[in-house]
Structures are given as structure tokens and as C-alpha cells.
C-alpha positions as CSV (number, residue, x, y, z in Angstrom):
1,M,158.0,98.1,42.0
2,D,155.6,99.3,44.7
3,K,152.7,97.6,42.9
4,A,154.7,94.4,42.6
5,A,155.7,94.5,46.2
6,K,152.1,95.0,47.3
7,R,150.9,92.1,45.1
8,L,153.7,89.9,46.5
9,G,152.7,90.9,50.1
10,A,149.1,90.2,49.4
11,A,150.0,86.8,47.9
12,E,152.1,86.0,51.0
13,K,149.2,86.9,53.3
14,K,146.8,84.8,51.3
15,L,149.3,81.8,51.4
16,Q,149.6,82.2,55.2
17,R,145.8,82.3,55.6
18,G,145.5,79.2,53.4
19,L,148.3,77.4,55.4
20,K,146.6,78.4,58.6
21,K,143.2,77.2,57.4
22,N,144.6,73.9,56.2
23,S,146.6,73.5,59.4
24,H,143.3,74.0,61.3
25,K,141.6,71.5,59.1
26,A,144.4,69.0,59.5
27,H,144.3,69.5,63.3
28,N,140.5,68.8,63.3
29,I,140.9,65.7,61.2
30,S,143.7,64.5,63.4
31,K,141.6,65.1,66.5
32,A,138.6,63.3,65.0
33,M,140.8,60.3,64.0
34,L,142.2,60.2,67.6
35,K,138.7,60.1,69.0
36,H,137.7,57.4,66.6
37,R,140.8,55.3,67.5
38,R,140.0,55.8,71.3
39,F,136.4,54.7,70.7
40,S,137.5,51.7,68.7
41,R,140.0,50.7,71.4
42,F,137.2,51.1,74.0
43,L,134.9,48.8,72.0
44,R,137.6,46.2,71.6
45,V,138.0,46.2,75.5
46,L,134.4,45.1,75.8
47,G,134.0,41.3,75.9
48,P,132.9,38.9,78.7
49,G,131.7,41.6,81.0
50,L,129.4,43.1,78.4
51,V,128.0,39.7,77.3
52,T,127.5,38.8,81.0
53,G,125.7,42.1,81.7
54,A,123.4,41.6,78.7
55,A,122.6,38.1,79.7
56,D,121.9,39.4,83.3
57,D,118.8,41.1,81.9
58,D,117.4,37.8,80.6
59,P,113.6,37.1,80.4
60,S,113.7,36.0,84.0
61,G,115.2,39.4,85.0
62,I,112.7,41.4,82.8
63,A,109.8,39.5,84.3
64,T,111.0,40.1,87.9
65,Y,111.8,43.8,87.5
66,S,108.4,44.2,85.6
67,Q,106.5,42.6,88.5
68,A,108.4,44.8,91.0
69,G,107.3,47.9,89.2
70,A,103.7,46.7,88.6
71,G,103.2,45.4,92.1
72,F,105.0,48.1,94.2
73,G,105.3,51.2,91.9
74,Y,108.5,53.1,92.8
75,G,108.6,51.4,96.2
76,L,111.4,49.0,95.5
77,L,113.7,51.4,93.5
78,W,115.9,51.7,96.6
79,I,117.3,48.2,95.9
80,F,119.3,49.4,92.8
81,P,121.8,51.8,94.4
82,F,122.2,49.2,97.1
83,M,122.6,46.2,94.8
84,Y,124.8,47.8,92.0
85,P,128.1,48.0,94.0
86,L,127.5,44.4,95.2
87,L,127.0,43.1,91.6
88,L,130.1,45.1,90.4
89,G,132.3,43.8,93.3
90,V,131.3,40.2,93.0
91,Q,131.7,40.0,89.2
92,E,135.1,41.9,89.4
93,S,136.3,39.3,91.9
94,C,135.1,36.4,89.6
95,A,136.7,37.9,86.5
96,R,140.0,38.4,88.5
97,I,139.9,34.8,89.7
98,G,139.8,33.7,86.0
99,A,142.5,36.2,84.9
100,I,145.0,35.2,87.6
101,S,144.4,31.5,87.9
102,G,143.9,30.8,84.2
103,K,141.1,28.4,85.2
104,G,137.3,28.5,85.6
105,L,135.7,28.7,89.0
106,A,134.9,24.9,89.2
107,A,138.5,24.0,88.2
108,V,139.9,26.3,91.0
109,I,137.6,24.8,93.6
110,K,138.6,21.3,92.4
111,D,142.3,22.0,92.8
112,H,142.2,23.7,96.2
113,Y,139.1,22.4,98.1
114,S,137.4,19.1,98.9
115,K,135.4,17.1,96.4
116,K,132.3,17.5,98.6
117,V,132.6,21.3,98.2
118,L,133.2,21.0,94.5
119,F,130.1,18.7,93.9
120,A,127.9,20.9,96.0
121,C,128.9,24.1,94.1
122,V,128.5,22.4,90.7
123,A,125.2,20.8,91.6
124,L,123.8,24.2,92.8
125,V,124.8,26.1,89.6
126,V,123.5,23.3,87.3
127,I,120.1,23.0,89.1
128,A,119.7,26.8,89.1
129,N,120.7,27.1,85.5
130,T,118.4,24.3,84.3
131,I,115.4,25.9,86.0
132,N,116.4,29.2,84.5
133,I,116.8,27.7,81.0
134,G,113.3,26.2,81.3
135,A,111.7,29.4,82.4
136,D,113.4,31.4,79.6
137,L,112.4,29.0,76.9
138,G,108.8,29.1,78.3
139,A,108.8,32.9,78.2
140,M,110.1,32.9,74.6
141,A,107.3,30.5,73.6
142,A,104.6,32.4,75.4
143,T,105.8,35.6,73.9
144,T,105.7,34.2,70.4
145,Q,102.1,33.1,70.9
146,L,101.2,36.8,70.9
147,F,101.6,36.6,67.1
148,V,101.6,33.0,66.1
149,D,98.7,30.6,66.8
150,L,100.9,27.5,67.5
151,P,101.0,25.2,70.5
152,F,103.2,26.4,73.4
153,V,105.1,23.1,73.6
154,L,105.9,23.2,69.9
155,L,107.4,26.7,70.1
156,A,109.4,25.8,73.2
157,V,110.9,22.8,71.5
158,G,111.6,24.8,68.4
159,Y,113.5,27.4,70.3
160,A,115.5,24.8,72.2
161,V,116.5,23.0,68.9
162,L,117.3,26.4,67.3
163,I,119.6,27.4,70.2
164,V,121.4,24.0,70.2
165,M,122.0,24.2,66.5
166,L,123.3,27.8,66.7
167,V,125.7,26.9,69.5
168,L,127.0,23.8,67.6
169,L,127.2,25.4,64.1
170,V,128.0,29.1,64.7
171,N,131.1,30.6,66.3
172,Y,129.8,31.9,69.7
173,K,131.6,35.2,69.4
174,T,129.9,35.9,66.1
175,Y,126.6,34.7,67.5
176,A,126.9,36.9,70.6
177,K,127.8,40.0,68.5
178,V,124.5,39.6,66.5
179,L,122.4,39.0,69.6
180,K,123.9,41.9,71.5
181,W,122.3,44.2,68.9
182,L,118.9,42.7,69.8
183,A,119.5,43.8,73.4
184,I,119.0,47.3,72.0
185,T,115.2,46.6,72.4
186,L,115.8,47.0,76.2
187,F,116.1,50.8,75.5
188,A,112.4,50.7,74.9
189,Y,112.0,50.9,78.7
190,P,114.1,54.0,79.4
191,I,112.5,55.7,76.4
192,T,109.0,54.8,77.7
193,A,109.9,56.0,81.2
194,L,111.0,59.4,79.7
195,L,108.0,59.7,77.3
196,V,105.4,59.0,80.0
197,G,106.9,61.7,82.2
198,Q,107.9,61.0,85.7
199,D,107.9,62.9,89.0
200,W,111.7,62.7,88.9
201,P,112.3,64.2,92.3
202,E,110.0,61.5,93.7
203,V,111.7,58.8,91.7
204,F,115.1,59.8,93.0
205,R,113.8,60.2,96.5
206,Q,112.3,56.6,96.4
207,T,115.6,55.4,94.8
208,F,117.7,56.6,97.7
209,T,115.2,56.0,100.6
210,I,115.0,52.5,102.0
211,N,111.4,51.5,102.6
212,V,110.9,47.8,103.5
213,Q,107.4,46.3,104.1
214,M,107.7,43.0,106.0
215,N,105.4,40.6,104.3
216,F,106.0,37.5,102.2
217,N,105.2,39.0,98.8
218,T,107.6,41.9,99.3
219,V,110.4,39.8,100.6
220,Y,109.8,37.2,97.8
221,I,110.2,39.9,95.1
222,I,113.2,41.4,96.8
223,V,115.0,38.0,96.9
224,G,114.0,37.6,93.3
225,M,115.5,40.9,92.3
226,L,118.7,40.1,94.2
227,G,118.8,36.6,92.6
228,T,118.2,37.6,89.0
229,T,120.9,40.3,89.3
230,I,123.6,38.5,91.4
231,S,123.1,35.0,89.8
232,P,125.1,31.8,90.1
233,Y,125.5,31.4,86.4
234,L,127.2,34.8,86.1
235,F,129.9,33.6,88.6
236,F,130.9,30.6,86.5
237,W,130.4,32.0,83.1
238,D,132.3,35.3,83.6
239,T,135.3,33.4,85.2
240,S,135.6,30.9,82.3
241,E,135.0,33.5,79.6
242,V,137.8,35.7,80.9
243,V,140.1,32.6,80.6
244,E,139.0,32.2,77.0
245,E,139.6,35.9,76.4
246,E,143.1,35.6,77.8
247,R,143.8,32.7,75.4
248,S,142.5,34.7,72.5
249,N,144.8,37.7,73.6
250,R,147.7,35.2,73.8
251,N,148.2,35.8,77.5
252,M,148.3,32.0,77.7
253,T,148.7,29.3,75.0
254,K,146.3,26.9,76.6
255,I,143.6,26.9,79.3
256,G,144.9,25.8,82.6
257,E,148.4,27.3,82.5
258,V,149.4,30.3,84.6
259,P,148.6,33.3,82.4
260,K,150.6,36.5,82.0
261,A,147.9,38.8,83.5
262,T,149.3,42.2,82.6
263,K,148.2,45.4,84.3
264,K,146.7,46.5,81.0
265,F,144.7,43.3,80.7
266,L,143.4,43.6,84.3
267,H,142.6,47.3,83.7
268,N,140.6,46.5,80.6
269,L,138.9,43.7,82.5
270,R,137.7,46.1,85.1
271,I,136.4,48.5,82.4
272,D,134.6,45.7,80.6
273,N,133.1,44.5,83.9
274,F,132.1,48.1,84.9
275,V,130.4,48.8,81.5
276,G,128.5,45.5,81.5
277,M,127.2,45.6,85.0
278,T,126.3,49.3,84.8
279,L,124.3,48.8,81.7
280,A,122.5,45.8,83.3
281,S,121.7,47.8,86.5
282,V,120.6,51.0,84.8
283,T,118.4,49.1,82.3
284,A,116.8,47.2,85.2
285,W,116.1,50.4,87.1
286,F,114.3,51.8,84.1
287,I,112.3,48.7,83.6
288,V,110.9,49.1,87.2
289,I,110.2,52.8,86.5
290,A,108.5,52.1,83.2
291,C,106.2,49.4,84.7
292,A,105.5,51.6,87.7
293,S,104.4,54.5,85.6
294,T,102.3,52.5,83.2
295,L,101.0,49.2,84.8
296,Y,100.9,50.2,88.5
297,K,99.5,53.6,87.7
298,H,96.6,52.0,85.8
299,G,95.8,49.3,88.4
300,I,97.6,46.4,86.8
301,T,99.5,45.1,89.8
302,E,99.8,41.4,88.7
303,I,101.6,40.4,85.5
304,N,99.9,37.1,84.5
305,T,100.7,36.9,80.8
306,A,103.3,38.1,78.3
307,A,100.5,40.5,77.0
308,D,100.3,42.1,80.4
309,A,104.0,42.7,80.5
310,A,104.0,44.2,76.9
311,K,101.5,46.9,78.0
312,A,104.4,48.6,79.9
313,I,105.8,49.9,76.6
314,E,102.6,50.8,74.9
315,P,103.1,54.6,75.6
316,L,106.2,54.4,73.5
317,V,104.1,53.9,70.3
318,Q,101.0,55.7,71.4
319,G,99.4,57.4,68.5
320,F,100.6,54.9,65.9
321,P,98.0,52.6,64.2
322,N,97.9,49.3,66.1
323,A,100.0,50.7,69.0
324,G,99.2,47.6,71.1
325,L,100.5,45.3,68.4
326,I,103.7,47.3,67.9
327,A,104.3,47.3,71.7
328,K,103.9,43.5,71.7
329,L,106.4,43.2,68.8
330,I,109.0,45.4,70.6
331,F,108.6,43.4,73.8
332,S,108.7,40.1,71.9
333,I,111.9,41.0,70.0
334,G,113.5,41.8,73.4
335,I,112.4,38.7,75.2
336,I,113.3,36.4,72.3
337,G,116.6,38.1,71.5
338,L,117.8,38.1,75.1
339,G,116.5,34.6,75.5
340,L,118.6,33.4,72.6
341,L,121.6,35.2,74.2
342,A,121.0,34.0,77.8
343,V,120.1,30.3,77.3
344,P,123.5,29.5,75.7
345,V,125.1,31.4,78.6
346,L,123.2,29.4,81.2
347,A,123.9,26.1,79.5
348,G,127.5,27.1,78.9
349,S,127.9,28.0,82.5
350,S,126.7,24.5,83.5
351,S,129.0,23.0,80.9
352,Y,132.0,24.9,82.1
353,A,131.4,23.8,85.7
354,I,130.8,20.1,84.8
355,S,133.7,19.9,82.3
356,E,136.1,21.5,84.8
357,M,135.0,19.1,87.5
358,L,135.5,16.1,85.3
359,G,138.7,17.4,83.6
360,W,137.2,17.5,80.1
361,R,138.3,19.8,77.3
362,E,136.2,22.9,77.4
363,G,135.7,26.2,75.6
364,L,133.3,27.7,73.0
365,Y,136.4,28.5,71.0
366,R,136.9,24.7,70.4
367,K,135.2,22.8,67.6
368,F,132.5,20.3,68.5
369,S,134.7,17.4,67.7
370,R,137.5,18.7,70.0
371,A,135.2,19.2,73.0
372,L,132.5,16.6,72.7
373,G,131.7,16.3,76.4
374,F,131.5,20.1,76.8
375,Y,129.1,20.6,74.0
376,L,127.0,17.5,74.9
377,V,126.4,19.1,78.4
378,I,125.2,22.3,76.7
379,V,122.7,20.2,74.6
380,I,121.6,18.1,77.7
381,A,121.2,21.2,79.9
382,T,119.1,22.9,77.2
383,L,116.9,19.9,76.8
384,A,116.6,19.3,80.6
385,G,115.4,22.9,80.9
386,L,113.0,22.4,78.1
387,A,111.5,19.4,80.0
388,I,110.3,21.8,82.8
389,N,107.8,23.3,80.3
390,F,106.0,19.9,80.1
391,M,105.0,20.2,83.8
392,G,102.2,22.7,83.2
393,I,103.9,25.5,85.1
394,D,102.8,29.1,84.3
395,P,105.7,30.7,82.3
396,I,105.5,34.1,84.1
397,E,105.4,32.5,87.6
398,A,108.3,30.3,86.5
399,L,110.4,33.3,85.6
400,I,110.0,34.9,89.0
401,F,110.4,31.6,90.9
402,T,113.7,31.1,88.9
403,A,115.0,34.5,90.1
404,V,114.1,33.6,93.8
405,F,115.8,30.2,93.5
406,N,118.9,31.9,92.0
407,G,119.0,34.1,95.1
408,I,118.9,31.1,97.4
409,A,121.6,29.2,95.4
410,A,123.9,32.2,95.3
411,V,124.5,32.2,99.1
412,P,126.9,29.2,99.4
413,L,128.5,30.1,96.0
414,L,129.3,33.6,97.3
415,F,130.9,32.1,100.3
416,M,133.2,30.1,98.0
417,I,134.0,33.2,95.9
418,A,135.1,35.0,99.1
419,K,137.3,32.0,100.1
420,V,138.9,31.7,96.6
421,G,139.4,35.4,96.3
422,N,141.4,35.4,99.6
423,N,143.4,32.3,98.8
424,R,147.0,33.3,98.2
425,R,147.8,29.9,96.6
426,V,145.3,30.8,93.9
427,M,145.5,34.6,93.6
428,G,149.1,35.4,94.8
429,D,149.6,39.1,95.0
430,Y,146.2,39.7,93.4
431,K,144.1,38.3,96.2
432,N,141.1,40.4,97.4
433,G,142.0,43.8,98.9
434,L,140.1,45.6,101.6
435,L,137.4,47.1,99.2
436,S,136.8,43.8,97.3
437,N,136.7,41.8,100.5
438,T,134.2,44.2,102.1
439,I,131.9,44.2,99.0
440,V,131.9,40.4,98.5
441,R,131.4,39.6,102.2
442,L,128.6,42.3,102.4
443,T,127.0,40.7,99.4
444,L,127.1,37.3,101.1
445,A,125.6,38.8,104.3
446,V,122.8,40.6,102.4
447,M,121.8,37.6,100.4
448,T,121.9,35.3,103.5
449,V,119.7,37.6,105.5
450,A,117.3,38.1,102.6
451,V,116.9,34.3,102.2
452,L,116.5,33.7,105.9
453,V,113.9,36.4,106.2
454,L,112.1,34.8,103.2
455,G,112.1,31.5,105.0
456,W,110.9,33.0,108.2
457,A,108.1,34.9,106.3
458,F,107.0,31.7,104.6
459,L,106.9,29.7,107.8
460,K,105.0,32.5,109.6
461,G,102.5,32.6,106.7
462,M,102.8,36.4,106.3
């Protein structure tokens, strides 16, 4: 009996240990599944804000940030901590306008302000976007010439036709998902910056120390950095895409009606906006650092060609056979991939503005036959941008000029965003609070002063 009791006791202990072990395994599996579900929910939250942030680092942005690093080293890093909250605040306000009104920015202006104001705002964004499209197509063509011995014009035309066909034939959400993966090539800059090795105490000191040199070239590149980051097309695109997002989430049955903007939707909107704008800003900061520690350090202070810009990421592949060629390939994939993402965003932004102004059916969720005018504007805007490349303008100079022009065009549009955000007839209880008002108005003031100083420096011939 004693032996049997001992065996029974041992069996019970073994069973308890097994149950405890299985319980621990089950707990770990449950914990892993919970984390996976949370991450999946987080990914589902990301939408217009992430696409807007990815499009913000378009070829014009890459060229401007690269020139800032090549021309000034770490000297302009202080702009990023100053610029980041401005970008975040303005885009949050734009997204909220779309979420609460159920309409794009041009439609809201049309309903509540004069026709002159509406026409002026739409004209500004369309002109800025058309120049930007032309510069981006030119950059894509010039980059492709690093590998293919084909005429520049032929390549620019080919990219314009390809983008138009993709927009017309492929669902944009599917198209954007594919292209967002190409944006991974932007990580080449942070990796390069880390591989090269930085004097990080000096990098952070320069990042948080304002050091402004008053001459035309410095002010020009500062306005370009502001303009390529806080761009007019982002205001219109983000607002309208949020409306499309609401429709897909069934917060409204059709565009233009008053949506049911739930607290959860607005919370997710802010997360999406935060992630998109943070990624755009951090990546841009690293582009400047990478170019400062490679190009500037080796005396390349002017970026004149795509090949010059590609040299910034050569340390990433140092030691590999044909390192220069691989660096050009990585750079090219980034420029072309982001160009394919950004050009439809630019053309779409113009189309939203014009369609809302004229009362046409709009939306990338609609089929071509159901929104003929909307899609024709995208086609015309892309081809009009293409035409700029027949004027013999240098592609790299065009990219930086585009950024500066965006900075100038943003000023009156920021004034209207501040007005709309505070209009109780539009926003109801969700009009701008103290923090949002402070950031949007500060952004307006900063951009206005920067543009005025640029004009003054130009007239003085500094």
C-alpha cells in the first residue's frame, strides 16, 4: 500500500508539473496572440497619414535635404525639431477638417468663403503641384539614365504614361501598398549615417542649437526645407483622403454628408498622422546627416547630378564589388519608387481641389467611368508637369526650386487652414483648441517670415 501510495503521489506531482508547464505555455501563446492582434490593429489604423508622410519624402524632398547636408554639413539640423511639431499640428488640423466636415478642403472653402478665395487657393495648389510633378518626373528620368542609355525626354514621357495607366487601371489602395514597400529604400540613409560613424554629441548639439547665417543661399535652402516638408499638396490630399477613409469605414454612406466622426476614429486619425509625419521627419533628418558625413566631409558641397546624390550612400556598400553601382541602384529604386507614389498624390491633390471647386464626382475609390472629370484632371496634371521637362531646366535645380515654391505657396493656404479650423459652422465642437491654434498660427508666422526674408535677401543681392 505504501508503494502504491508513493507511486500515486509521484504521478500526481508529475501531472501537476505537466499542467503547470502547459498552463505556462498556454499563457505564452495567449500573450503572443494578444501582441499580434494589437500589432495588426495598429497596422490597420495606418492609412492616409502614412501615405502622406511617405509622399512627403518625394524626390524633391530627398534632393532638398541632400543639398542641405552637402552644402551646410550639420549646420541646418536645428530646423527639424523646430519644423516637426509644425508639420504634425498642421496635418492633424487638415485631417480633422476632413473627418468632421465630411468634405475636402476646397469643398469646405467653397461652401463657407468667397469664390475669389476659393479660386486663389485652388490655383496656388494646382500650380505648385504641377511644378512638383514636373520636377519629380525629371528626377526619375535623370536617375534612370544612371543605368540606361536612353534620351531623358523619352524616359520622362515613359514614367508619365506609366503613372497615368497605373492610376486608371489599378486600385489606388493596392497600388499604394506596393509602393510603400519601395519607401523602405529610404532606410539606406539612416543605416549609412550609422555605418559612417558620427560625432553624435555634436550632431545632437547642432540639432538643438539654432545657427542662422543671413545670406541668400542659406535662406533659400531653409525655405526649401520648410516648403518640401509643409507642402500645399499635403493639405488637400490628406483632408480628402480622410473623407475617403471615413466612407470605407462606413462613417458616412457618401462623400459630402455629415459623418459620424467617433472618438475612436479621431483617435486613430491622430495615431496615423503621428506615425506618418514622424517617419517623414526622422528620415529627412537622417538624409541630412548622411549627406553631411559623406558628401560635405569630402568637399562635395554642390549636388549637380543624380550621380552626385547617389554618392551619399556609397559607404553603405563599401567593400562590395561595384560599390558605386550598387549605391546608384539603391538610390534609384528610392527615387523612382517614391516618385511613383508621390506623382499620383500630387496629381490627385490637384484633382480633388478642382473637382470640389466645380462640384464633380471625386474619389480614387470610384471607377474611371463614374468620375470622368476627376481622373481627367489627374491625367492633365501629370502631362502638364511632364511638359516642364521640355524647357531644358536642370532636374536637380528644378527639385530644389519646387521645394522653395511650395514654401511660398503654403503661406496663404495656411492662413485658410487656420480660418477653417476655427470656423464653428464647419467644425462645431471640434474646432481648433489652444494647442492646435498655437501651432497652426506659429507655422503661418514662421513660413511668412521665411518667405519675406528670402525676398529681402534676393532684392539685396546677398
